[in-house]
C-alpha positions in Angstrom: 30.7 -9.9 6.1 32.2 -7.7 3.4 30.3 -7.4 0.1 32.3 -6.2 -2.4 31.0 -3.6 -5.3 31.9 -2.2 -8.8 30.4 0.5 -9.3 29.3 1.2 -13.3 29.5 4.4 -15.6 26.8 6.9 -13.9 27.7 6.7 -10.1 25.2 3.7 -9.8 27.2 1.0 -6.9 26.3 -2.6 -8.8 26.3 -6.0 -7.4 30.1 -7.6 -8.2 29.8 -10.6 -9.9 29.9 -13.7 -7.4 28.7 -11.4 -4.5 26.5 -13.1 -2.0 23.4 -10.6 -1.0 19.9 -11.5 1.5 16.6 -11.3 -0.2 13.9 -8.7 1.0 10.4 -8.2 -0.1 9.1 -4.6 1.7 4.8 -3.5 1.7 4.7 -0.2 2.2 1.0 2.0 1.7 0.3 4.9 0.6 -2.0 7.5 1.0 -4.8 6.9 -1.4 -5.4 10.3 -2.9 -1.5 10.4 -4.5 -1.6 11.6 -7.9 -0.7 8.1 -10.9 2.4 10.2 -11.2 3.7 10.7 -8.0 3.3 6.9 -6.5 5.9 6.5 -10.0 8.2 9.6 -8.2 8.1 7.5 -5.1 9.0 3.8 -7.0 11.7 5.8 -8.9 12.7 6.9 -5.9 13.6 4.0 -3.9 14.4 2.3 -6.7 17.6 4.5 -7.0 18.1 4.3 -3.0 18.2 0.2 -3.3 21.0 0.6 -6.7 22.9 3.0 -5.1 22.9 1.3 -2.1 24.8 -2.0 -3.6 21.1 -3.9 -4.0 19.0 -5.5 -6.7 15.8 -4.7 -7.7 13.9 -7.6 -8.1 10.1 -7.1 -8.8 8.1 -4.3 -8.1 4.1 -3.8 -8.0 1.5 -1.4 -7.6 -1.2 -3.4 -6.3 -3.5 -0.3 -6.5 -5.7 1.6 -4.5 -7.6 -1.1 -2.0 -9.3 -1.9 1.4 -7.9 -2.4 4.3 -8.2 -3.5 7.3 -8.9 -1.0 9.4 -8.0 2.4 9.8 -4.5 3.3 9.1 -4.5 6.7 9.9 -7.2 8.4 9.2 -7.3 6.7 5.5 -9.9 3.3 4.6 -8.3 2.7 2.0 -4.3 2.8 0.9 -2.3 2.2 -2.2 -0.1 -0.7 -2.0 3.1 -1.3 -3.1 5.0 -4.4 -3.2 9.0 -4.4 -3.7 11.7 -7.6 -3.7 15.1 -6.4 -3.9 18.8 -8.4 -2.8 20.5 -6.2 -0.7 21.8 -6.0 3.3 21.2 -4.8 5.9 22.3 -1.5 5.9 20.6 -1.5 2.1 17.5 -1.3 4.7 17.6 0.0 6.9 18.8 2.9 4.6 15.4 2.3 2.7 13.1 2.4 5.4 14.5 5.5 7.0 13.8 6.8 4.3 10.1 5.7 3.8 9.5 7.0 8.0 10.6 9.6 6.4 8.4 10.4 3.4 4.5 11.7 4.9 2.9 10.1 2.3 3.1 6.4 3.5 1.4 5.6 6.1 2.9 2.1 6.9 5.3 -0.6 5.9 6.6 -3.9 6.7 10.3 -4.8 5.9 10.8 -9.2 5.3 13.8 -11.3 4.4 12.0 -14.5 1.9 16.7 -15.5 1.6 19.5 -15.6 3.1 23.1 -15.9 0.5 21.4 -15.1 -2.9 23.5 -14.6 -5.6 23.3 -11.8 -7.1 24.0 -12.3 -10.5 22.6 -15.4 -11.7 18.9 -13.6 -9.6 16.6 -12.8 -12.3 14.4 -9.3 -12.7 11.0 -9.9 -12.5 8.9 -6.7 -15.5 6.5 -4.6 -12.7 4.0 -5.2 -12.6 1.0 -2.6 -12.3 -2.8 -4.0 -11.1 -5.6 -2.2 -10.6 -6.5 -2.1 -7.9 -9.9 -3.0 -5.8 -13.0 -1.5 -6.9 -14.2 2.1 -5.9 -16.9 1.5 -2.8 -18.8 5.0 -1.4 -17.5 4.6 2.5 -21.1 5.5 4.3 -23.2 3.6 1.6 -26.7 4.8 2.6 -28.3 1.2 3.5 -31.9 -0.1 2.8 -34.0 1.0 6.0 -37.3 -1.7 6.5 -40.4 0.8 5.8 -41.4 2.4 8.7 -38.3 2.1 10.4 -37.4 5.1 12.0 -40.1 7.0 11.4 -41.2 9.4 14.5 -45.3 10.1 15.8 -45.1 13.4 14.3 -44.5 11.9 10.1 -47.0 8.8 10.6 -49.8 11.1 11.8 -48.8 13.5 8.6 -48.5 10.7 6.6 -53.0 9.6 8.0 -54.4 12.7 7.9 -56.7 13.9 10.2 -60.1 11.5 8.6 -57.7 8.8 9.6 -58.2 6.8 12.7 -55.6 5.9 14.7 -55.9 2.3 16.6 -56.2 2.5 20.4 -52.8 1.1 21.9 -52.4 -2.2 22.5 -52.6 -2.4 26.8 
């Protein structure tokens, strides 16, 4: 099915009135050490790709820095971004190609949410930025019970020279 596109000012392709597109959601993980302005720069670049390819960005959600379920490219935390947009399969391929080329992207997943959505009637939602999980030390030391892990030398030092050591139970 051919998609009709009209070119508005600035050279960005906009969906023509009555154009039917698919609705997609892409969630991607960014390196946790990225500065906020670099995250915004990546999001704006991807937003430009969607618009250039004739799609429409519905909503961008920055879920913040969260713990991942398992280690992803040697990272235990990541910045989660959710992108909801309208487009066609070629646009999704271009979107994912750019995610693959960006070194700061750890992982991504795209899902089709709906078929045959009218681009003119689908409302754009405001972007959301959530705070993410509080920072927790990665290797937080846990409390060990008293005497746990003590060596014999430490125990003898703590007892002193005058103290008697009870005979071992046989």
